[in-house]
C-alpha positions as CSV (number, residue, x, y, z in Angstrom):
1,X,75.2,75.3,110.7
2,X,76.3,72.1,108.8
3,X,75.5,72.8,105.8
4,X,76.9,76.2,106.2
5,X,80.0,75.1,107.3
6,X,80.2,72.6,104.7
7,X,79.1,75.5,101.9
8,X,81.8,77.8,103.2
9,X,84.5,74.4,103.2
10,X,83.7,74.0,99.6
11,X,83.7,77.8,98.9
12,X,87.4,77.4,100.5
13,X,88.1,74.8,98.6
14,X,87.5,75.2,95.2
15,X,89.5,78.6,95.8
16,X,93.0,77.9,94.4
17,X,95.4,81.2,96.4
18,X,98.8,80.6,95.7
19,X,99.7,81.1,99.0
20,X,96.7,79.8,100.8
21,X,96.6,76.2,101.9
22,X,93.8,74.6,101.6
23,X,94.9,71.9,104.7
24,X,95.8,74.3,106.9
25,X,92.5,76.5,106.2
26,X,90.9,73.2,107.5
27,X,92.8,73.1,110.5
28,X,91.7,77.4,112.1
29,X,87.9,76.8,110.3
30,X,87.6,74.5,113.6
31,X,89.1,76.5,116.1
32,X,87.1,80.5,114.5
33,X,85.1,80.5,117.8
34,X,88.2,80.4,120.5
35,X,89.7,83.0,119.3
36,X,89.0,85.6,122.4
37,X,89.1,82.7,124.8
38,X,92.6,84.6,126.9
39,X,93.2,80.4,128.8
40,X,92.0,78.4,125.8
41,X,94.2,77.1,122.7
42,X,95.4,80.7,121.5
43,X,96.5,81.8,124.8
44,X,99.8,81.7,123.5
45,X,99.0,84.1,121.1
46,X,97.2,86.5,124.0
47,X,100.2,86.9,125.7
48,X,102.5,87.3,122.7
49,X,100.7,90.6,122.3
50,X,103.0,92.1,125.6
51,X,106.0,92.0,123.2
52,X,105.6,92.1,120.3
53,X,102.6,94.7,120.4
54,X,106.2,97.0,121.8
55,X,108.1,95.8,118.9
56,X,106.0,97.2,116.2
57,X,105.1,100.2,118.1
58,X,108.5,101.4,118.9
59,X,110.3,100.2,116.1
60,X,107.8,102.6,113.9
61,X,108.1,105.3,116.4
62,X,112.1,105.3,116.1
63,X,111.7,105.9,112.3
64,X,109.0,109.0,112.8
65,X,109.5,112.3,113.8
66,X,105.6,112.3,114.1
67,X,104.7,112.0,117.8
68,X,101.1,112.0,119.2
69,X,100.6,111.5,122.6
70,X,98.1,108.5,123.9
71,X,97.7,107.6,119.9
72,X,101.7,107.4,119.0
73,X,100.5,105.1,115.6
74,X,98.1,108.0,114.5
75,X,98.0,108.3,110.6
76,X,99.5,104.6,109.9
77,X,97.9,102.4,107.9
78,X,98.2,98.9,108.9
79,X,97.4,95.9,107.0
80,X,97.4,92.5,109.3
81,X,97.9,89.9,106.7
82,X,95.5,86.5,108.7
83,X,94.4,88.1,111.5
84,X,92.4,85.4,112.8
85,X,90.1,86.4,115.4
86,X,92.3,90.3,116.1
87,X,94.1,89.6,118.4
88,X,97.0,91.8,117.0
89,X,94.9,94.2,115.1
90,X,93.3,95.6,118.3
91,X,95.8,96.7,120.5
92,X,97.3,98.4,117.5
93,X,93.9,100.0,116.6
94,X,94.0,101.1,120.1
95,X,97.5,102.7,119.5
96,X,96.3,105.0,116.8
97,X,96.7,103.0,113.7
98,X,94.5,102.4,110.7
99,X,94.1,99.2,110.8
100,X,92.8,96.0,107.6
101,X,92.9,92.9,109.4
102,X,92.8,90.2,106.6
103,X,92.2,86.0,106.7
104,X,91.3,83.6,103.7
105,X,88.7,82.2,106.5
106,X,85.1,84.1,106.7
107,X,84.7,82.0,110.1
108,X,88.0,84.3,112.0
109,X,86.5,87.0,110.4
110,X,83.1,87.0,111.5
111,X,84.5,86.5,115.1
112,X,87.4,89.6,115.0
113,X,84.3,91.5,113.7
114,X,81.6,91.1,116.2
115,X,84.4,91.5,118.6
116,X,85.7,94.9,117.5
117,X,81.8,95.9,117.8
118,X,82.0,96.4,121.9
119,X,84.2,99.1,121.4
120,X,82.9,102.0,119.2
121,X,86.9,103.6,118.8
122,X,88.0,100.1,117.5
123,X,85.0,99.8,114.9
124,X,85.8,103.1,113.6
125,X,89.7,102.2,113.3
126,X,90.0,98.4,112.6
127,X,87.7,96.9,109.1
128,X,88.1,92.9,108.5
129,X,88.2,91.8,104.9
130,X,87.3,87.8,104.5
131,X,90.5,87.6,102.0
132,X,93.4,86.2,100.7
133,X,97.3,88.6,100.6
134,X,97.1,87.7,96.9
135,X,93.7,89.4,96.4
136,X,94.6,92.6,98.2
137,X,97.4,93.1,95.3
138,X,94.9,93.8,93.1
139,X,92.9,96.5,94.3
140,X,96.1,97.4,97.1
141,X,99.1,98.3,95.1
142,X,101.5,100.2,96.8
143,X,98.7,101.4,99.8
144,X,100.1,100.3,103.4
145,X,102.5,101.7,105.3
146,X,102.8,98.9,107.0
147,X,102.5,94.7,107.4
148,X,102.3,92.5,110.1
149,X,102.3,88.9,108.9
150,X,102.2,87.4,112.8
151,X,103.0,83.4,113.3
152,X,101.2,83.5,109.6
153,X,104.3,82.0,107.4
154,X,104.8,78.5,108.6
155,X,101.3,78.5,107.1
156,X,101.4,79.7,103.5
157,X,101.6,77.5,100.4
158,X,104.5,79.5,98.5
159,X,106.5,81.8,100.5
160,X,108.0,83.5,97.7
161,X,104.7,84.6,96.0
162,X,103.7,85.7,100.1
163,X,107.0,87.8,100.2
164,X,106.2,89.5,96.7
165,X,102.2,90.2,97.3
166,X,103.6,91.4,100.9
167,X,106.4,94.4,98.6
168,X,103.3,94.7,96.4
169,X,100.9,96.3,98.8
170,X,103.2,98.3,100.6
171,X,104.6,101.5,100.0
172,X,108.0,102.5,99.6
173,X,109.8,102.0,102.5
174,X,107.3,101.1,104.8
175,X,107.6,98.5,107.1
176,X,107.3,94.8,107.1
177,X,107.1,92.5,110.5
178,X,107.5,88.6,110.8
179,X,107.4,86.5,113.3
180,X,107.9,83.1,113.5
181,X,109.5,79.5,113.8
182,X,113.0,78.5,113.2
183,X,113.3,75.6,111.3
184,X,115.7,73.6,114.3
185,X,115.8,70.4,116.0
186,X,115.2,72.6,118.7
187,X,112.6,74.4,117.4
188,X,110.5,70.7,116.0
189,X,111.4,69.5,119.6
190,X,109.7,72.7,121.7
191,X,107.5,73.7,119.1
192,X,105.7,70.2,117.9
193,X,106.7,67.8,120.2
194,X,106.8,69.3,123.8
195,X,103.6,72.3,122.5
196,X,101.5,70.1,120.5
197,X,101.7,66.8,122.2
198,X,102.5,67.2,125.4
199,X,101.7,70.1,127.1
200,X,98.8,71.4,124.6
201,X,100.3,74.2,124.4
202,X,98.6,74.5,121.0
203,X,96.6,72.3,119.3
204,X,98.0,69.8,117.9
205,X,98.9,69.1,114.3
206,X,98.8,72.9,114.5
207,X,102.0,73.3,113.0
208,X,104.3,71.5,110.4
209,X,107.8,71.6,111.3
210,X,108.7,71.1,106.9
211,X,106.9,74.6,106.2
212,X,109.2,76.3,109.4
213,X,111.4,79.0,107.8
214,X,114.8,79.6,108.9
215,X,116.1,83.4,109.5
216,X,118.7,83.2,107.2
217,X,116.1,82.1,104.1
218,X,114.0,84.8,105.3
219,X,116.6,87.6,104.9
220,X,117.9,85.9,101.8
221,X,113.7,86.3,100.1
222,X,113.0,89.0,101.9
223,X,116.5,91.3,100.0
224,X,115.6,89.3,97.3
225,X,111.9,91.1,96.2
226,X,113.7,94.4,97.7
227,X,113.5,94.9,101.5
228,X,116.9,95.3,103.4
229,X,116.0,93.6,106.7
230,X,116.5,95.5,109.9
231,X,116.1,92.9,113.4
232,X,115.5,89.8,113.9
233,X,114.9,89.1,117.7
234,X,115.2,85.9,119.3
235,X,111.5,84.7,121.3
236,X,111.0,82.7,123.9
237,X,108.2,81.0,125.7
238,X,107.2,79.8,129.0
239,X,105.0,77.8,129.3
240,X,104.8,77.5,133.1
241,X,104.2,81.2,133.9
242,X,102.5,81.5,130.2
243,X,104.6,84.5,128.8
244,X,107.0,85.2,126.8
245,X,110.4,87.2,126.7
246,X,113.1,88.5,123.4
247,X,116.3,86.1,123.7
248,X,119.6,86.2,121.6
249,X,118.9,82.9,120.0
250,X,116.2,82.9,117.5
251,X,116.5,79.3,117.4
252,X,113.5,78.5,118.0
253,X,111.3,81.8,117.6
254,X,112.1,85.0,116.4
255,X,110.6,88.4,115.5
256,X,112.3,90.5,111.9
257,X,111.3,93.4,111.0
258,X,112.4,94.9,107.2
259,X,112.2,97.9,105.3
260,X,110.7,97.8,101.3
261,X,113.3,99.6,99.5
262,X,112.7,103.2,98.8
263,X,110.7,105.1,95.4
264,X,112.6,103.5,92.6
265,X,114.3,101.2,93.9
266,X,115.0,97.8,92.5
267,X,113.5,95.0,93.7
268,X,116.3,92.6,93.1
269,X,120.1,92.7,91.7
270,X,118.5,91.2,88.2
271,X,115.7,93.6,87.9
272,X,118.2,96.5,88.4
273,X,120.2,94.4,85.9
274,X,118.2,94.7,83.4
275,X,116.7,97.9,83.6
276,X,120.2,99.2,83.3
277,X,120.6,97.4,79.9
278,X,117.2,98.6,78.5
279,X,118.2,101.9,79.6
280,X,121.6,101.0,77.5
281,X,119.9,99.4,74.7
282,X,117.3,102.9,74.3
283,X,119.8,105.0,74.4
284,X,121.9,103.4,72.1
285,X,118.8,104.0,69.9
286,X,118.5,107.5,70.8
287,X,122.2,108.0,69.0
288,X,121.9,105.5,66.0
């Protein structure tokens, strides 16, 4: 087993995907078998489903005229990026969606695959893949209706590359859902000092405050890559009850929903400008 770990670790750290951070991989490798322990290290992620799943479901239903009773997300192709052990992929699959869960850690994928195999319905609706988002771009251009990146962007090596990849694999007018942690003094105190060092809600070393992303910065990055931000909602975790709730302030955790511009929509103002210039040049060339 140890040699297998060494082999996997060696393979992981020899790869150089631009959005995957090897240090982050090493951290999560040690927790790969703990995903489905609802009282364990991932308890807060289990209870986050109580608000993040309805947020995704209701937002998508409000945008759609098709409604399948019992399977409201039927016919929707979702990419769950950094799916871990499948904590979010499974409830989305139960709502009828066709889910592809990706994670660069093979041990996470093994855990997710094993857990979904207990439910024949999920086994058909969900497929898991040990892959980075960068690798998906090559084979899945404009493939997915929805991308979910929940508690992921604070772990990626290069956020701009990550968002660019999201845009590439998402269909025009597709939805991107992100949940993450703001970069504030409060998020440092609660997210790292209290959650990791005092209360032990998450394992120590899980987060680096420097990698937390303010909503304004995330919105700016999204808009520069052809997304329109539709909603930003603050989230609050109560460690005493182990439950999440929505709040107005985004100073700690927040959820964001953004929509990719429609077919032919420019992914940035500069691209739009260069397109116009080249059109003018070709029009001039045609008349000369």
